N, C-alpha and C positions, 0 to 999 in steps of 0.2 A: 401662404399656400395651404390648403387643407387636404385631408385624406381623400382620395378619389380624384383629385385634380391632376391634370396632365401639364407638362411643360417641356421644354427642351433645355438641356444643360447648357448653361451660359459659358462654361469653359470645361477643359478636361479635368476630371476628378478622380482621385483614388477612392476605391470603394472595396468593400468585402463581400464576396459571393456567399449568398445564402442558400442552402444550409452548409456548403462545403467549408466556409470559412477561409477560402483562398483570396489572396488579393487580386484586384483586377483594376483596370483603368478605363473608365467610361469616356468616350471622346466627346468633345464639344458638340453640341447640337443633337446628341442622343435624346429620343423622346423617352420620357419616364412618366410613370404615375405613382404619385405618393401614396403608400399604403399606410404607413403610420409614422408619426413623429412623437417619440417619447423619450424622456430622459436625455434629450440633447442629441440624439442620433435619429436619422431618418432612413426608413426603409421604402425603396423604390422598386417598381416592377417595370420591365420593358422586354425587348426582344432577347435579351440576355439572361433573363429569369428574374430573380430577386437579388437585391444588393443593399447593403447598409452604407450610408454615407455619414461620416462623422460630423459633429457639430461644427468643428473647425472649418469645414468645407461647405458649409450650408449656403454660402453665397452663390455656389454653382447652381442651386435650385432657385436663386432669385430671392433668397431670404437675407435679412440682415446679417451682417458679420457678427460674430461673437465678441462680447464685451470683455475686457480683462477684469472688469469690476467683480466678477464671479470667483476670482482666484483668492484662496484663504490668506488671511494676514499671518505672517509668521508669529508663532508664539510659543514660548517655553512652558506655558501652563498646560496642565492636563487637558486632554480632549474631552468633550461632552458626550457621553454615550449616545443620548437621544439625537444628538446632531449627526452622529455616524450612521445610526439606524435610518434616519431621514434621508441621508445621501444614499444609502443601499436602495431606498425606495425609488431612486431615480435610474436605477439599472434595469433594462428591459431585454429580454430575448427579442430579437427583431422580428420574430413571427408570431409572438404572443403579446397581446395588449395589456399584460399584467406585469408589475414589478417583481423582481426576484424575492423580495421579502414575502409579498402576498401569494407568490406561487409557492411558497414553502422551501424554496432552494437554499436558504440561509439556515444552516444547522446551528451555528455558534458565532458570536461576536464578542471578543474579550479585548479590554484595553489594558496595556500594561504600562507602567511609568518607565521612562528612560532615565538612566543616570544624569545625562546632561539635560534633563527637562524635556517636556513634551511627552507624547505617548506613542506606543506601538499597538496598531490595531491587528489582531489576529482573527481571521475569518476562516470558517469551514463552511464551503458551499458545495452543492452538487448542480446537476443538470437534469433536465427532464429525461434525457436519454444519454447514455455513456458515449455513444459514437457521434454526438452532436460536434459537427465541425466549427460551430461558433463558440464553442467552450473557451478557447484562448481569448477570444474577443471579449466575451461577457466577463471573464475573469478580469482582464486588464481593465475593462470599464470599471468593474467594481473597486478595483485597486485604486485607479485615478480619482474616482468620486471620493473615496475615503481619504486619500491625501489632500483633497481640497478643504478638508475640515481644519480649522483652527486647532492648533495643539498636536494634531497628529504628524509625526515626523517620519514614521515608518509604517508600511502596511504589508501584511502578508495574506493573501487570498488563496487558500489551499482547496483544490477540487478533491472531493472525497466521494466514495461511491457506496458507502454503508452509513446509515441504512439506505436502501434504494428508495428513490423518490416514487411516491404514488400520488395520484390526484386527490387523495384524502388529505393531503398535506396542504392544499390551497386554502387560505383564509376564506372566511365568509365574504369579506370585501372583494377578494379575487374572483370567487364564484359569481358574485353579482356582476362583476365586470364582464365575466364570460358568458352572462345570461344563464347561469345554472341554478339560480334561485329567484 
């Protein structure tokens, strides 16, 4: 299924209303149009407005079920910082086709060794707008992606509002994706 394609849901599916961030259930046979599939989640539009469907429920869209092969192997070795950053690049605002790193929403990421082995990832991130109802969903997505990296045993993703985010924080790659350069 590609963005712009329409389909009927094959089963009832839990979703998150965009931009409110509230949970909703989309009934079987609901007509939806895929607007984007990025970072494992899918944004769909329909008579209900916009909603985000998680990767684990993508079979409702007629897409192949998720493979468990993507789960990180348990490791007491320290995590690789580059791998954590790469996972953060798989996190997307469901309304913007640019990842949170290239949007400039990640202010810091620090790995700290844990006494029992492995690492704790501490991330400070913001959102494009403080009132964004999708904030908790994006925050949880970032945490879950980080926890999928081998060696990461704990992850804390803190939402911060200082400094305030501006469009100038978007990377050149992000600006190209948005057609701004």
